[in-house]
C-alpha positions in Angstrom: -1.1 63.8 9.9 -3.7 61.0 10.2 -3.1 57.5 9.0 -5.3 54.4 8.8 -2.2 52.1 9.0 -1.6 49.9 12.0 1.6 50.9 13.7 3.5 48.1 15.6 5.6 49.2 18.5 8.0 47.0 20.5 8.2 47.5 24.2 6.3 47.0 27.5 2.6 47.0 26.6 1.8 47.7 30.3 3.5 51.0 30.0 2.6 52.4 26.5 4.9 55.1 25.2 2.8 56.4 22.4 0.4 59.4 22.9 -3.3 59.1 22.4 -5.6 56.1 22.4 -4.0 52.8 22.6 -5.4 49.4 21.9 -3.8 46.3 23.1 -5.2 43.2 21.4 -4.8 40.1 23.5 -6.5 36.7 23.2 -7.7 35.2 26.4 -9.0 31.7 27.3 -12.2 30.9 29.1 -10.6 27.9 31.0 -9.8 29.9 34.1 -6.1 29.9 33.3 -4.1 32.9 34.4 -0.4 32.3 34.7 1.6 32.5 31.5 2.6 35.2 29.0 1.2 38.7 28.9 -1.2 38.3 31.8 1.8 37.9 34.2 3.0 41.4 33.2 -0.6 42.7 33.8 -0.7 41.2 37.2 2.6 42.8 38.2 1.1 46.2 37.4 -2.4 45.8 38.8 -4.1 43.0 40.7 -7.7 43.8 39.7 -7.8 42.2 36.2 -6.7 38.8 37.5 -9.1 39.0 40.4 -12.0 39.9 38.2 -11.1 37.2 35.6 -10.9 34.5 38.3 -14.2 35.8 39.9 -16.0 35.6 36.5 -14.6 32.1 35.9 -15.5 30.9 39.4 -19.1 32.2 38.8 -19.3 31.1 35.2 -22.5 29.1 35.7 -24.2 32.5 36.6 -22.7 34.6 33.8 -21.8 34.4 30.1 -18.1 33.4 30.3 -17.9 32.2 26.7 -15.1 33.2 24.3 -16.0 36.3 22.3 -18.1 37.8 25.1 -17.1 41.1 26.7 -17.9 42.7 30.0 -18.6 46.4 29.9 
């Protein structure tokens, strides 16, 4: 059965329980801050997102580190 509804689940977003594709929507600042909320749970599971975020912020004069931009 397919549905176009958004399904909200409670739990640990760093260990999704549902099958299939998962999307975790999270708002992030461009101030170089990493130390509160959801990002702490991410850092406990994997160190690379924090390292990459801090690297991008440190080199922001050489890249497009504006809100709304994505890195692919």
